[in-house]
C-alpha positions, 0 to 999 in steps of 0.5 A, a space after each residue: 702837319 698841314 693835312 690832318 683828319 679828326 679822330 676819336 681819342 678813345 684808344 690813344 693812350 700811350 705817350 710816344 716818347 714813353 714808348 721809346 723809353 720803355 723799350 730801351 729800358 726793357 732791352 737794357 734791363 734784360 741785357 739784350 745787345 740790341 746795338 748788334 741787332 739788324 734792327 738796332 738802328 731803330 732804337 739808336 736815337 729817338 729820331 731813328 725811332 720816329 722814322 717808322 712814321 707814327 700816327 699821333 694826337 695831342 691830348 691832356 691827361 685827365 689825371 695830371 693835367 699834362 699834355 702828351 703826344 700819344 699813339 695807339 696800341 695798334 700802331 705799336 703792334 704795326 711797328 713790331 710786325 714790321 721788325 718781325 717781317 723785315 728782320 725776322 725777330 720778335 720783340 715783346 708787345 707793349 702789353 707785356 711792358 704795361 708796368 713800365 709805361 703809364 696809360 694816358 686818359 684823355 681829358 675831353 673824351 667827347 672831343 675830336 682830335 687832329 690826327 698827325 703823322 710824325 716821321 722825323 724829329 723836326 715835326 715832333 719838335 713842332 708838335 711838342 711846342 704846342 703842348 703848353 698851350 694845349 695844357 692851358 686850354 684843358 686847364 681853363 676848361 677844367 676850372 670852368 667846369 667846376 672841377 673841385 680838385 683843380 679849383 682847390 689847388 688854384 686857391 691853395 697856391 695863394 698867388 692869384 687875384 680872384 675877381 667876382 662880378 655881377 650885373 643887373 640888367 633890364 628884363 626888356 633889354 638885356 643890353 641895358 645894364 642897370 648895375 654892376 658890382 665887384 669884389 676882389 681879393 689879391 691872394 699874392 699880396 696877402 701871402 706876402 703879408 702872411 694873412 690867410 685865409 682872407 677876411 672879407 671885411 678887411 681884405 676884399 676890394 669892392 665896389 658898386 655902380 648904378 647906371 644914371 640913365 636908368 635910375 627910376 626909368 627902368 624897373 624890372 617887374 618880374 624880379 625887381 632889383 635893389 640898387 639902393 641896398 648895397 650893404 658893404 660900401 657906398 654906391 656910385 652913380 655913373 653914366 652908361 658910357 663911363 661904366 665900361 671904362 670903370 669895368 676895364 680899369 678894375 680888370 686891368 688892375 688885377 690881370 697879368 699880361 696875356 700868354 698862350 702857355 701860362 694862366 693869367 693872374 686874374 681869375 674871374 668869379 661869377 654865379 652863372 658866369 655865362 650871363 656876366 661874360 655876355 655883358 662883358 662882351 657887349 661892353 667890348 671889355 678886353 679880357 685876357 685869353 688866358 684868364 680862368 673863369 670859376 662859375 660858383 654854380 657849376 662848382 657847387 653842383 660838382 661838389 654836391 654830385 661828388 658827395 663833397 657837400 652834405 645832403 640837403 633839401 631843395 628849397 624849390 621843391 621841399 624835397 631831397 635835392 637832386 644831383 643835377 640841380 643848381 642852386 641860386 646864389 641866395 639858396 647857396 648862401 643859405 645852405 651854409 647856414 644849414 650845414 656850417 652853422 654860420 649867421 648870414 648878414 641881412 642883405 638884399 640879393 639882386 643888388 649887384 654889389 651884394 651879389 658880387 661880394 657874396 659870390 666871392 665869399 661863397 667861393 671861399 666857403 666852398 673851398 675851405 670854410 674853416 676860419 672864414 669870417 662872414 662879411 659884415 654890412 657897414 651899417 647894420 640893418 637894425 639901425 637903418 630900418 626906419 631911415 629913408 632909402 634915398 638921400 642927396 648923396 649916394 651912400 649906403 642905404 637902409 637894408 630892412 631885416 628880412 627872412 629868407 623862406 626856409 632858412 634862418 638869417 639870424 640865430 637866437 642865443 641861449 638867453 633869448 637875444 638875437 646874435 647881431 653882426 659885428 662891425 668892421 674896423 677897416 674897409 678897403 672900399 674907402 681906398 678903391 673904387 670910390 672915385 666920382 667920375 665926370 666931375 660929378 658934384 657930391 651934392 648933386 641931387 639924385 632922382 628918387 627911386 621906387 621903394 623896394 618890392 619883394 617877390 613871393 618866394 624870395 625872387 625865384 623868377 630872378 633866379 630862373 632868369 639868371 640860371 637859364 643858360 647853365 641850368 644843365 651845367 657847362 660840363 
């Protein structure tokens, strides 16, 4: 198997062992005494069948996700011609046995595959041992591409930990991280407690970190960030040298050991995953190679392209949305308000903690919105609208009530009053992710931050920057 060439997978459709099994089934069902034939030794065992010398490739079936060692119809025809030439007898062509053998559809038709030649069982066994790794590679790609059936099946197993992350970085230097936020749900633990679906206020583990070195020193002009507007817990100020340690700890607390054949328990979630993965790489964060990655932007686009989401108006053009278009996180969330009649919390986007939590909420809504509860800010915007956005301790700060252009964020009741968000009885953020590192004093003064700055159009410049790498999809 050391020497090989690459081939196009088109036409490689028949599992080699299934070809052998189909001929044995045909001979037996038609009472052919093949064991008395001069060519009978070719079917006495699978190893004898392999002695012909079969060209094969390893592919993953697009329908089942299983990996197969497959050959071509022309190679089967060559095998039958060999029997006729050497032994003077004709066996039925595989086309006549089409009801006995399934056709394999390769998952990645644009990919080139390594061609091998198998003529003994030892070589076949070595190749067969690579099938689980090949299946995992294809499965990771299916999830990353946003394949709806694969992601829904992954969620419905209720045995993975989903970690949504978001970074905010400097417009002048992408390697300068300004904020990091995360939200996670451990589905396996919830299943054991018979809690399903997850309730964001009670079952999401979450956190938000602001980088100390850049507070009030680095301000994005085209798309301002809002570090003091974290609505779901307390923000933590941290040194840029300590932030990678926290990120690594959160990931390690949810991940299972690496494996070449099985997917990890950790599933990473992000809206525009390529940007966040680049930040993790810059921080030299160790990620399991078998970790699955869900890009909610790609997932939503695939759902819309397949007609699994209702028609909608593109807020950028005010025209009917095109199938190839990608929604920003804000537009995705507000599409739920239009199609699922939910009331969104009044929060600021471009705060990494808010974006991470709402990305996880968006994933849950896209998979199955039935019974999903909307996250509730710990401090309603109305009660904080006139308070200072900064204090001597790092805590949840005022979230001014804002309305997103083109979508309603609050819904009037029949009596004319406005429907207010409910309060949360329990929040895991008090249990996780709220440690103060480096011996920081809780009474340490915090530099003053500039007031929030709004951009026309709800921050569309930021959306363009964040979606640059996947505007045309990762598919």
